[in-house]
Backbone as a chain_set.jsonl record, in Angstrom:
{"seq": "MIFFLGKKIGMSYIYNKEGYYTPLTIVYIYNCYIFKTFKFLSNYFFIFSYFSSFFNYKKKKNYFKKTNVSKYDFFNFKLNNLVPLNIFYINQKVNIFGISIGKGFSGVIKKHNFKSGDSSHGNSKSHNKPGSIGMCQDLGRVYKGKKMPGRLGSKRIFLKNLKILKIDFYYNVFYLNGSIPGFKNSNLFISPKHIF", "coords": {"N": [[0.793, -0.984, 0.366], [0.622, 2.152, -0.914], [1.243, 5.2, 0.346], [0.192, 8.82, 0.053], [0.99, 11.673, 0.911], [-1.204, 14.132, 1.61], [-2.707, 17.586, 1.719], [-5.569, 19.244, 2.88], [-7.571, 21.105, 1.589], [-10.158, 22.145, 0.981], [-14.126, 22.29, 0.946], [-16.288, 21.871, -1.759], [-18.839, 21.822, -4.617], [-20.088, 19.726, -7.409], [-22.061, 19.656, -10.316], [-23.917, 17.691, -11.907], [-25.247, 16.028, -15.093], [-27.937, 16.016, -14.861], [-28.564, 17.629, -13.078], [-28.526, 17.365, -10.358], [-26.536, 17.974, -7.75], [-23.206, 17.154, -6.42], [-21.376, 16.795, -3.198], [-17.777, 17.563, -2.824], [-14.295, 16.857, -1.618], [-11.362, 18.836, -2.05], [-8.272, 18.285, -2.205], [-5.148, 18.664, -2.028], [-1.836, 17.248, -3.019], [0.923, 16.511, -2.03], [4.479, 16.484, -3.075], [6.26, 13.208, -3.447], [8.722, 11.116, -3.023], [11.012, 8.643, -3.28], [13.001, 7.34, -0.633], [14.791, 5.488, 0.61], [15.304, 1.858, -0.481], [14.443, -1.295, 0.319], [15.075, -5.163, 0.805], [12.933, -7.708, 2.028], [12.893, -10.939, 2.689], [11.027, -12.391, 0.761], [9.234, -10.319, 0.098], [9.143, -7.012, -1.351], [10.088, -4.351, -0.301], [9.492, -0.382, -0.006], [10.552, 2.687, 1.433], [9.061, 5.552, 2.007], [9.592, 9.132, 1.581], [8.139, 12.267, 3.094], [7.499, 15.728, 2.823], [6.113, 18.128, 4.824], [5.271, 21.549, 4.484], [3.409, 22.904, 6.058], [3.069, 21.171, 8.394], [5.454, 21.108, 9.668], [6.937, 23.311, 9.641], [8.837, 24.669, 10.883], [10.742, 22.894, 11.996], [11.838, 21.377, 9.793], [11.131, 18.487, 9.184], [11.334, 15.362, 7.955], [8.736, 12.848, 6.662], [8.587, 9.3, 6.868], [7.382, 6.475, 5.401], [6.82, 3.368, 5.11], [6.1, 0.581, 2.583], [4.854, -1.532, 0.232], [5.985, -3.136, -2.515], [5.091, -4.518, -6.209], [7.798, -7.3, -7.476], [8.416, -6.181, -9.918], [7.968, -3.328, -10.144], [9.866, -2.735, -8.212], [12.714, -2.697, -9.254], [12.218, -0.924, -11.502], [11.775, 1.776, -10.287], [14.05, 3.941, -8.42], [16.72, 5.77, -6.026], [15.629, 8.621, -4.616], [14.063, 9.539, -6.517], [11.043, 10.794, -7.993], [7.695, 10.166, -7.346], [5.254, 9.223, -9.383], [2.172, 10.704, -9.706], [0.299, 9.315, -11.681], [-0.724, 7.002, -11.471], [-3.073, 7.248, -10.536], [-6.372, 7.856, -10.919], [-9.614, 8.958, -12.676], [-12.387, 7.955, -10.9], [-11.526, 5.986, -9.314], [-10.856, 3.933, -6.286], [-10.424, 5.455, -3.1], [-8.242, 5.427, 0.166], [-8.018, 6.942, 2.992], [-6.536, 8.648, 5.498], [-6.898, 10.413, 8.716], [-6.923, 13.464, 11.205], [-9.774, 14.19, 13.193], [-11.446, 17.401, 13.593], [-10.608, 19.017, 16.599], [-12.629, 19.43, 19.3], [-12.939, 20.37, 21.889], [-13.822, 20.279, 25.388], [-16.617, 18.369, 26.068], [-20.355, 17.963, 26.778], [-22.256, 15.173, 27.769], [-24.664, 15.151, 26.231], [-24.227, 16.391, 23.779], [-21.574, 14.858, 22.95], [-22.553, 12.223, 23.113], [-25.036, 11.97, 22.63], [-27.278, 12.024, 24.316], [-30.157, 12.52, 25.623], [-31.958, 15.29, 26.92], [-32.786, 16.659, 29.989], [-36.075, 16.818, 32.072], [-37.751, 20.026, 31.662], [-39.442, 20.443, 33.521], [-41.747, 19.29, 36.421], [-40.071, 19.321, 39.097], [-37.676, 19.011, 38.15], [-35.123, 21.328, 38.079], [-32.067, 21.871, 38.228], [-30.685, 20.216, 36.682], [-30.975, 19.54, 34.113], [-29.262, 19.337, 31.605], [-27.73, 17.44, 32.233], [-25.872, 14.059, 32.891], [-26.874, 12.269, 34.353], [-27.54, 9.487, 36.879], [-24.702, 7.412, 37.327], [-23.755, 5.567, 39.004], [-23.8, 2.554, 40.949], [-25.381, 0.204, 42.616], [-24.986, -0.462, 46.27], [-23.353, -3.301, 46.17], [-22.078, -3.518, 43.942], [-20.609, -0.909, 43.753], [-19.169, 0.759, 42.439], [-18.025, 2.45, 39.22], [-18.971, 1.261, 35.737], [-16.107, 0.291, 33.68], [-15.708, 2.009, 30.265], [-17.89, 3.756, 30.335], [-20.223, 5.995, 29.005], [-19.392, 9.237, 29.345], [-18.642, 12.88, 29.825], [-16.426, 14.562, 28.045], [-13.424, 14.861, 26.126], [-14.11, 16.083, 22.781], [-13.584, 14.965, 19.557], [-10.502, 15.525, 17.516], [-9.55, 12.932, 16.697], [-7.804, 9.848, 15.364], [-9.284, 9.236, 12.003], [-10.076, 6.874, 10.171], [-11.023, 6.506, 6.804], [-12.829, 4.636, 4.145], [-12.8, 3.69, 0.556], [-13.417, 6.277, -0.593], [-14.419, 7.91, -3.341], [-12.469, 9.058, -6.693], [-13.399, 12.07, -8.292], [-12.457, 14.045, -9.551], [-9.32, 15.016, -11.352], [-6.36, 17.079, -10.918], [-3.663, 17.067, -12.905], [-1.32, 19.001, -12.875], [-1.834, 20.856, -11.083], [-1.6, 19.057, -8.71], [-3.813, 18.551, -7.696], [-6.448, 16.6, -6.315], [-10.254, 16.185, -6.5], [-12.114, 14.735, -4.426], [-14.839, 12.537, -3.367], [-17.089, 13.27, -1.019], [-16.903, 14.047, 2.35], [-14.196, 14.818, 4.216], [-12.272, 13.952, 6.991], [-10.717, 16.256, 9.241], [-9.817, 19.975, 9.663], [-9.11, 22.724, 7.491], [-6.427, 23.161, 5.401], [-5.275, 20.745, 6.887], [-3.104, 17.9, 7.214], [-3.133, 14.899, 5.491], [-3.254, 11.427, 4.889], [-3.316, 9.698, 1.801], [-3.959, 7.014, 0.02], [-4.094, 4.92, -2.421], [-6.113, 2.313, -3.322], [-6.346, -0.015, -4.973], [-3.736, -1.194, -6.788], [-1.375, -2.318, -7.687]], "CA": [[0.03, -0.313, 0.104], [1.161, 3.515, -1.288], [0.654, 6.365, 0.978], [0.777, 10.171, -0.305], [0.521, 13.095, 1.93], [-1.736, 15.905, 1.55], [-3.576, 18.949, 2.309], [-7.288, 19.257, 2.456], [-7.978, 22.522, 1.03], [-11.744, 22.738, 1.629], [-14.877, 21.359, 0.355], [-16.969, 22.639, -2.797], [-19.667, 20.507, -5.295], [-19.987, 19.955, -8.823], [-23.051, 19.547, -10.763], [-24.163, 16.592, -13.047], [-25.724, 16.618, -16.452], [-29.248, 16.095, -14.437], [-28.66, 18.642, -12.117], [-27.86, 17.229, -9.117], [-25.294, 18.318, -7.304], [-22.253, 16.08, -5.516], [-20.438, 17.392, -2.464], [-16.743, 16.791, -2.849], [-13.516, 17.594, -1.185], [-10.425, 19.471, -2.602], [-6.771, 17.843, -1.558], [-3.334, 18.898, -2.307], [-1.003, 15.908, -3.145], [2.484, 16.849, -1.692], [5.821, 15.424, -3.804], [6.445, 12.16, -2.813], [10.054, 11.206, -3.195], [11.71, 7.476, -2.558], [14.079, 7.739, 0.226], [15.32, 3.689, 1.012], [14.758, 0.945, -0.758], [15.227, -2.736, 1.165], [14.412, -6.134, 0.512], [12.54, -8.529, 3.467], [12.221, -12.231, 2.729], [10.309, -12.509, -0.7], [8.542, -9.423, -0.4], [10.098, -5.932, -1.69], [9.471, -2.428, 0.343], [10.237, 1.018, -0.482], [10.462, 3.876, 2.196], [9.054, 6.906, 0.712], [9.989, 10.044, 2.549], [7.19, 13.055, 2.671], [7.689, 16.623, 3.905], [4.756, 19.021, 4.763], [5.322, 22.878, 4.888], [2.458, 23.28, 7.08], [3.08, 20.389, 9.7], [6.664, 20.765, 10.388], [7.856, 24.4, 8.84], [9.87, 25.236, 11.833], [11.81, 21.71, 12.149], [11.731, 20.881, 8.222], [11.093, 17.234, 9.364], [10.668, 14.551, 6.855], [7.83, 11.635, 7.062], [9.107, 8.132, 6.354], [6.608, 5.488, 5.193], [6.824, 1.703, 4.357], [4.932, 0.368, 1.835], [5.304, -2.82, -0.319], [5.231, -3.346, -4.151], [5.747, -5.599, -6.959], [9.695, -7.202, -7.902], [8.651, -5.491, -11.24], [8.134, -2.067, -10.105], [11.007, -2.383, -7.373], [13.779, -2.157, -10.147], [12.055, 0.201, -12.456], [12.098, 2.915, -9.114], [15.227, 4.347, -8.251], [16.212, 6.599, -5.09], [15.693, 10.105, -4.83], [12.855, 9.707, -7.751], [9.601, 11.72, -7.714], [6.931, 9.011, -7.43], [4.615, 9.92, -10.417], [0.789, 10.436, -9.606], [-0.521, 9.058, -12.992], [-1.021, 5.311, -10.495], [-4.554, 7.302, -9.92], [-7.497, 7.848, -12.253], [-10.642, 9.19, -12.145], [-13.404, 6.901, -10.364], [-10.888, 5.424, -8.464], [-11.451, 4.292, -4.676], [-8.993, 5.57, -2.317], [-8.483, 5.232, 1.374], [-7.83, 8.189, 3.535], [-6.155, 8.934, 7.085], [-7.008, 11.955, 8.846], [-7.218, 13.837, 12.357], [-10.693, 14.915, 13.128], [-11.87, 18.712, 14.187], [-11.233, 18.886, 17.846], [-13.883, 20.589, 19.792], [-12.656, 20.3, 23.422], [-14.472, 19.631, 26.461], [-18.079, 18.526, 25.828], [-21.072, 16.93, 27.838], [-22.683, 13.893, 27.091], [-25.794, 15.612, 24.87], [-23.147, 16.685, 22.555], [-20.727, 13.956, 22.651], [-23.261, 11.013, 23.12], [-26.393, 12.307, 21.868], [-27.913, 11.839, 25.376], [-31.803, 13.346, 25.711], [-31.693, 16.376, 27.812], [-33.854, 16.162, 31.164], [-37.144, 17.575, 31.427], [-37.999, 21.481, 32.297], [-40.609, 20.772, 34.669], [-41.422, 18.493, 37.574], [-39.14, 19.268, 39.779], [-36.342, 19.556, 37.4], [-34.673, 22.761, 38.522], [-31.013, 22.145, 37.909], [-30.612, 18.976, 35.975], [-31.105, 19.58, 32.56], [-27.954, 18.573, 30.699], [-26.578, 16.784, 33.33], [-25.565, 12.796, 32.596], [-27.554, 11.307, 35.155], [-26.765, 8.491, 37.639], [-24.039, 6.802, 37.037], [-23.334, 4.751, 39.943], [-24.282, 1.21, 40.847], [-25.778, -0.243, 44.098], [-23.875, -0.879, 47.193], [-23.017, -4.577, 46.152], [-20.779, -3.304, 43.114], [-20.053, 0.243, 44.467], [-18.043, 1.481, 41.017], [-18.771, 2.662, 37.614], [-18.265, 0.291, 34.77], [-15.334, 0.831, 32.683], [-16.271, 2.726, 29.234], [-19.1, 4.677, 30.635], [-20.236, 7.404, 28.52], [-19.101, 10.554, 30.008], [-18.136, 14.18, 29.48], [-14.784, 14.22, 27.77], [-12.817, 15.575, 25.184], [-14.478, 15.213, 21.966], [-12.737, 15.312, 18.458], [-9.046, 15.397, 17.494], [-9.32, 11.58, 16.835], [-7.538, 9.599, 13.823], [-9.905, 8.814, 11.754], [-9.575, 6.079, 8.949], [-11.968, 6.366, 5.574], [-12.098, 3.821, 2.856], [-13.579, 3.719, -0.63], [-13.706, 7.453, -1.315], [-14.222, 7.976, -5.183], [-12.096, 10.275, -7.131], [-14.032, 12.719, -9.342], [-11.464, 15.32, -10.91], [-7.745, 14.954, -11.04], [-5.704, 18.404, -12.007], [-2.22, 16.794, -12.365], [-0.743, 20.386, -13.413], [-1.443, 21.29, -9.686], [-1.684, 18.122, -7.911], [-5.16, 18.409, -6.864], [-7.611, 15.783, -6.579], [-11.321, 16.128, -6.144], [-12.702, 13.78, -3.916], [-16.092, 12.437, -3.446], [-17.781, 13.355, 0.372], [-16.163, 14.502, 3.539], [-12.9, 13.826, 4.809], [-11.866, 14.379, 8.443], [-9.986, 17.34, 9.769], [-9.873, 21.168, 9.35], [-9.067, 23.405, 6.173], [-4.895, 22.94, 5.559], [-4.66, 19.677, 7.917], [-2.885, 16.908, 6.589], [-3.802, 13.611, 5.2], [-2.477, 10.08, 3.953], [-3.894, 8.792, 0.859], [-3.793, 5.57, -0.471], [-5.118, 4.112, -3.795], [-7.169, 0.815, -2.605], [-5.44, -1.175, -5.944], [-2.702, -0.317, -7.616], [-0.4, -3.667, -8.539]], "C": [[1.039, 1.296, -0.379], [0.751, 4.256, -0.425], [1.34, 7.78, 0.464], [0.257, 10.955, 0.972], [0.285, 14.346, 1.425], [-2.199, 16.504, 2.379], [-5.053, 19.08, 1.946], [-7.268, 20.849, 2.747], [-9.491, 23.18, 1.341], [-12.462, 22.131, 0.794], [-15.53, 22.455, -0.806], [-18.019, 21.554, -3.67], [-19.503, 20.961, -6.88], [-21.567, 19.066, -8.944], [-23.413, 18.352, -11.968], [-25.19, 16.923, -14.252], [-27.7, 16.458, -16.232], [-29.701, 17.105, -13.585], [-28.608, 18.467, -10.669], [-26.461, 17.166, -8.856], [-24.073, 17.466, -5.937], [-21.328, 16.751, -4.602], [-18.861, 16.964, -3.125], [-15.621, 17.614, -1.994], [-11.989, 17.945, -1.896], [-9.141, 18.848, -1.87], [-5.985, 18.091, -2.609], [-2.96, 17.769, -2.298], [0.604, 16.939, -3.065], [3.555, 15.659, -2.859], [6.066, 14.164, -2.856], [7.806, 11.386, -3.416], [10.48, 9.789, -2.506], [13.354, 8.005, -1.645], [15.043, 6.522, 0.544], [14.453, 2.992, 0.139], [15.262, -0.557, -0.144], [14.449, -3.636, 0.291], [14.21, -7.059, 1.617], [12.037, -9.662, 2.737], [11.795, -12.298, 0.987], [9.392, -11.125, -1.207], [9.607, -8.093, -0.446], [9.126, -4.792, -1.009], [9.624, -1.761, -0.238], [9.778, 1.51, 1.176], [10.234, 5.301, 1.291], [9.368, 8.019, 1.911], [9.033, 11.664, 2.074], [7.795, 14.218, 3.535], [6.365, 18.173, 3.539], [5.432, 20.554, 5.184], [4.536, 23.209, 5.782], [2.871, 22.854, 8.414], [4.001, 20.744, 10.405], [7.519, 22.076, 9.781], [8.965, 24.909, 9.223], [11.405, 23.907, 11.872], [12.417, 21.05, 10.888], [12.168, 19.633, 8.528], [10.635, 16.527, 8.121], [9.644, 13.292, 7.189], [8.204, 10.59, 6.163], [7.314, 7.217, 6.127], [6.691, 4.252, 4.718], [5.739, 1.418, 3.754], [5.594, -1.536, 0.654], [4.603, -2.694, -1.595], [5.862, -4.624, -4.726], [7.186, -6.106, -6.829], [9.385, -6.115, -9.03], [8.765, -4.163, -10.993], [9.424, -1.58, -8.879], [12.276, -2.19, -8.444], [13.478, -1.376, -10.789], [12.361, 1.695, -11.676], [13.402, 2.967, -8.91], [15.463, 5.603, -6.846], [16.171, 7.853, -5.654], [14.574, 10.717, -5.93], [11.893, 10.032, -7.353], [8.758, 10.416, -8.073], [5.584, 9.863, -8.162], [3.018, 9.788, -9.48], [-0.033, 9.695, -10.839], [-0.751, 7.178, -12.23], [-2.596, 5.777, -10.377], [-5.133, 8.132, -11.156], [-8.832, 8.144, -11.816], [-11.64, 7.716, -11.827], [-12.732, 6.089, -9.506], [-10.774, 5.569, -7.057], [-10.059, 4.692, -4.054], [-9.281, 5.301, -0.748], [-7.735, 6.376, 1.812], [-7.716, 8.5, 5.255], [-6.105, 10.272, 7.627], [-7.533, 12.088, 10.28], [-8.592, 14.793, 12.33], [-10.872, 16.199, 13.573], [-11.79, 18.731, 15.714], [-11.815, 20.035, 18.393], [-14.093, 20.714, 21.341], [-13.561, 19.886, 24.051], [-15.687, 19.749, 26.365], [-18.88, 17.437, 26.455], [-21.677, 16.081, 26.946], [-23.972, 13.996, 26.217], [-24.924, 15.537, 23.65], [-22.597, 15.5, 22.099], [-21.569, 12.636, 22.626], [-24.748, 11.065, 22.458], [-27.439, 11.564, 22.883], [-29.121, 12.584, 25.321], [-31.367, 14.086, 27.126], [-32.866, 15.831, 29.073], [-34.915, 16.756, 31.047], [-36.934, 18.926, 32.044], [-38.874, 21.673, 33.505], [-40.282, 19.476, 35.63], [-40.625, 18.25, 38.28], [-37.828, 19.129, 39.526], [-35.612, 20.795, 37.659], [-32.955, 22.886, 37.781], [-30.041, 21.008, 37.243], [-30.642, 18.705, 34.742], [-30.323, 18.859, 31.44], [-27.086, 17.922, 31.368], [-26.666, 14.805, 32.801], [-26.958, 12.008, 33.3], [-26.984, 10.55, 36.165], [-26.0, 7.758, 36.898], [-23.458, 5.536, 37.685], [-23.962, 3.504, 40.016], [-24.886, 0.607, 42.68], [-24.619, -0.461, 45.118], [-22.913, -2.314, 46.696], [-21.481, -4.265, 44.953], [-19.843, -1.926, 43.682], [-18.997, 0.944, 43.369], [-18.739, 1.916, 40.164], [-17.976, 2.033, 36.645], [-17.117, 1.212, 33.789], [-16.11, 0.674, 30.861], [-17.903, 3.321, 29.076], [-19.017, 5.66, 29.808], [-20.37, 8.761, 29.367], [-18.79, 11.737, 29.393], [-16.648, 13.775, 29.513], [-14.629, 15.125, 26.792], [-13.633, 15.114, 23.97], [-13.697, 15.787, 20.485], [-11.353, 14.967, 18.413], [-8.724, 13.494, 17.613], [-8.828, 10.981, 15.278], [-8.776, 8.692, 13.468], [-9.528, 7.98, 10.034], [-11.022, 6.049, 7.863], [-12.103, 5.543, 4.259], [-12.992, 4.202, 1.882], [-14.075, 4.814, -0.852], [-13.318, 7.498, -3.058], [-13.56, 9.487, -5.579], [-12.801, 10.951, -8.238], [-13.461, 13.528, -10.215], [-10.133, 15.107, -10.385], [-7.122, 16.393, -11.786], [-4.352, 17.85, -11.719], [-1.352, 17.843, -12.496], [-0.586, 20.764, -11.646], [-1.484, 20.209, -8.619], [-2.429, 17.88, -6.863], [-6.06, 17.598, -7.263], [-8.808, 16.328, -6.194], [-11.951, 14.964, -5.843], [-14.381, 13.588, -3.235], [-16.722, 12.654, -1.859], [-16.836, 14.008, 0.885], [-15.035, 13.99, 3.958], [-12.444, 14.953, 6.36], [-10.925, 15.439, 8.617], [-10.314, 18.942, 9.307], [-9.25, 21.682, 7.782], [-7.032, 23.343, 6.752], [-4.362, 22.052, 6.436], [-4.238, 18.805, 6.951], [-3.375, 15.497, 6.625], [-3.213, 13.024, 4.507], [-3.544, 9.654, 3.246], [-3.375, 7.991, 0.193], [-4.668, 4.833, -1.494], [-5.392, 2.767, -3.195], [-6.443, 0.014, -3.642], [-4.842, -0.546, -6.716], [-1.994, -1.724, -8.036], [-1.246, -4.725, -8.125]], "O": [[2.223, 1.318, -0.045], [-0.449, 4.051, -0.238], [2.554, 7.98, 0.412], [-0.684, 10.757, 1.741], [1.001, 15.253, 1.001], [-2.23, 16.232, 3.579], [-5.533, 19.011, 0.815], [-7.036, 21.521, 3.752], [-9.824, 24.285, 1.77], [-11.94, 21.452, -0.091], [-15.31, 23.665, -0.748], [-17.944, 20.38, -3.307], [-19.05, 21.978, -7.404], [-22.077, 18.253, -8.173], [-22.839, 18.527, -13.043], [-25.837, 17.97, -14.299], [-28.539, 16.692, -17.101], [-30.869, 17.425, -13.365], [-28.65, 19.415, -9.885], [-25.537, 16.589, -9.428], [-24.334, 17.348, -4.739], [-20.401, 17.341, -5.157], [-18.832, 16.027, -3.924], [-15.829, 18.782, -1.668], [-11.49, 16.911, -2.341], [-9.169, 19.071, -0.66], [-6.118, 17.8, -3.798], [-3.615, 16.998, -1.597], [1.104, 17.754, -3.84], [3.362, 14.502, -3.234], [6.043, 14.241, -1.628], [7.65, 11.081, -4.598], [10.344, 9.694, -1.286], [14.322, 8.701, -1.95], [16.218, 6.835, 0.735], [13.268, 3.253, -0.069], [16.455, -0.857, -0.186], [13.6, -3.355, -0.555], [15.222, -7.317, 2.269], [10.945, -9.586, 2.173], [12.696, -12.199, 0.154], [8.98, -10.871, -2.339], [10.647, -8.056, 0.212], [7.939, -4.498, -1.145], [9.99, -2.122, -1.356], [8.972, 0.945, 1.915], [10.856, 5.86, 0.387], [9.362, 7.67, 3.091], [9.18, 12.157, 0.955], [8.403, 14.032, 4.589], [5.999, 18.822, 2.559], [6.09, 20.624, 6.222], [5.046, 24.033, 6.541], [3.039, 23.606, 9.373], [3.844, 20.825, 11.623], [8.694, 21.899, 9.46], [9.858, 25.423, 8.55], [12.62, 24.091, 11.792], [13.375, 20.279, 10.957], [13.349, 19.362, 8.313], [9.754, 16.954, 7.375], [9.954, 12.731, 8.24], [8.208, 10.744, 4.942], [6.305, 7.513, 6.766], [6.576, 4.249, 3.493], [4.614, 1.781, 4.098], [6.603, -2.241, 0.657], [3.447, -2.383, -1.883], [6.657, -5.432, -4.244], [7.904, -5.426, -6.095], [10.133, -5.138, -9.049], [9.69, -3.621, -11.597], [9.815, -0.427, -8.694], [12.851, -1.133, -8.183], [14.44, -0.639, -11.004], [12.998, 2.599, -12.216], [14.026, 1.957, -9.234], [14.497, 6.327, -6.603], [16.526, 8.191, -6.783], [14.29, 11.895, -6.148], [11.611, 9.64, -6.22], [9.11, 9.689, -9.002], [5.033, 10.851, -7.677], [2.817, 8.86, -8.696], [-1.247, 9.624, -10.645], [-0.944, 6.278, -13.047], [-3.422, 4.893, -10.151], [-4.572, 8.798, -12.025], [-9.252, 7.704, -10.747], [-11.558, 6.661, -12.456], [-13.465, 5.362, -8.836], [-10.642, 6.646, -6.477], [-8.932, 4.347, -4.411], [-10.418, 4.989, -0.393], [-6.843, 6.816, 1.087], [-8.661, 8.553, 6.042], [-5.413, 11.164, 7.138], [-8.332, 11.271, 10.738], [-8.653, 15.847, 11.698], [-10.001, 16.231, 14.442], [-12.855, 18.471, 16.273], [-11.632, 21.221, 18.12], [-15.129, 21.062, 21.908], [-14.301, 19.073, 23.498], [-16.197, 20.863, 26.487], [-18.448, 16.307, 26.681], [-21.679, 16.147, 25.717], [-24.327, 13.031, 25.54], [-24.987, 14.714, 22.737], [-22.962, 15.02, 21.026], [-21.024, 11.822, 21.88], [-25.342, 10.155, 21.881], [-28.257, 10.727, 22.5], [-28.883, 13.64, 24.735], [-30.704, 13.654, 28.069], [-33.588, 14.836, 29.011], [-35.052, 17.366, 29.987], [-36.042, 19.057, 32.882], [-39.015, 22.653, 34.237], [-39.237, 18.833, 35.725], [-40.222, 17.09, 38.364], [-36.939, 19.113, 40.378], [-35.917, 21.39, 36.626], [-32.65, 23.773, 36.985], [-28.814, 21.012, 37.335], [-30.323, 17.597, 34.31], [-30.718, 18.028, 30.622], [-25.879, 17.831, 31.147], [-27.744, 14.442, 32.332], [-27.81, 11.329, 32.726], [-25.833, 10.879, 36.452], [-26.432, 7.372, 35.811], [-22.835, 4.659, 37.086], [-24.755, 3.276, 39.102], [-24.369, 0.969, 43.737], [-23.451, -0.615, 44.761], [-21.704, -2.256, 46.925], [-20.316, -4.641, 45.084], [-18.644, -1.962, 43.959], [-18.065, 1.65, 43.753], [-19.968, 1.858, 40.191], [-16.75, 2.095, 36.554], [-17.217, 2.355, 33.343], [-16.741, -0.262, 30.371], [-18.723, 3.326, 28.157], [-17.962, 6.286, 29.704], [-21.391, 9.163, 29.925], [-18.635, 11.605, 28.179], [-15.941, 13.141, 30.296], [-15.426, 16.029, 26.542], [-13.93, 13.92, 23.928], [-13.293, 16.947, 20.402], [-10.944, 14.135, 19.223], [-7.93, 12.935, 18.37], [-9.274, 11.44, 14.226], [-9.242, 7.782, 14.153], [-8.909, 8.446, 9.077], [-12.04, 5.511, 8.298], [-11.4, 5.886, 3.308], [-13.92, 4.96, 2.165], [-15.21, 4.776, -1.329], [-12.308, 7.215, -3.703], [-13.847, 10.595, -5.127], [-12.793, 10.293, -9.279], [-13.81, 13.733, -11.378], [-9.859, 15.031, -9.187], [-7.36, 16.719, -12.949], [-3.826, 18.005, -10.617], [-0.252, 17.467, -12.09], [0.487, 20.91, -11.062], [-1.374, 20.656, -7.477], [-2.221, 17.383, -5.757], [-6.544, 17.689, -8.391], [-8.591, 17.187, -5.339], [-12.339, 14.19, -6.718], [-14.961, 14.522, -2.681], [-16.787, 11.482, -1.486], [-15.961, 14.548, 0.209], [-14.868, 12.776, 4.069], [-12.373, 16.165, 6.568], [-10.088, 15.334, 7.721], [-11.211, 19.029, 8.469], [-8.962, 20.789, 6.985], [-6.524, 23.433, 7.87], [-3.225, 22.235, 6.872], [-4.823, 18.795, 5.868], [-3.928, 14.991, 7.602], [-2.599, 13.515, 3.56], [-4.585, 9.274, 3.781], [-2.262, 8.201, -0.289], [-5.751, 4.282, -1.296], [-4.509, 2.299, -2.476], [-5.757, -0.845, -3.088], [-5.197, 0.477, -7.301], [-2.421, -2.074, -9.136], [-0.996, -5.882, -8.461]]}, "num_chains": 1, "name": "protein.A"}
């Protein structure tokens, strides 16, 4: 599986011939170079070097990712070569790794879709509270995994089978169907589902 480092530019939409619109996400793909090659048993692997000017513009740190390819492509690629983007095509399905937008500390209603308490019948200060969380005296504890208030978002999200609607090879810009986790200018890892 080959990974490319991309940057989320934003969202837009396109119309088809029938007049229906399709939401899409615009993603910029960084240049991917071959940093190192090595062989392990009968499988051939690559290590690609990624660079993101947005994520680490102070440290100038490179990203390294391991991927396996076929024997034929192993001997065709050389060190410091730019990996071409012509392995992508329209209507191809890709997988996306991204970090969702962090929303800070949130209550159970926003985080877990709990129902609010009654505004009457003696309820004066417990409208948006989670309610009882404990057990009887026998257990005397709270079960692990109980849905409680806490940090919402800022998690690693893996999306599968997103379709490429349009490709601009001149600017290295992809137009992907649907939404992608993360805010604008956030980094993404994109991998074609089937290459070799």
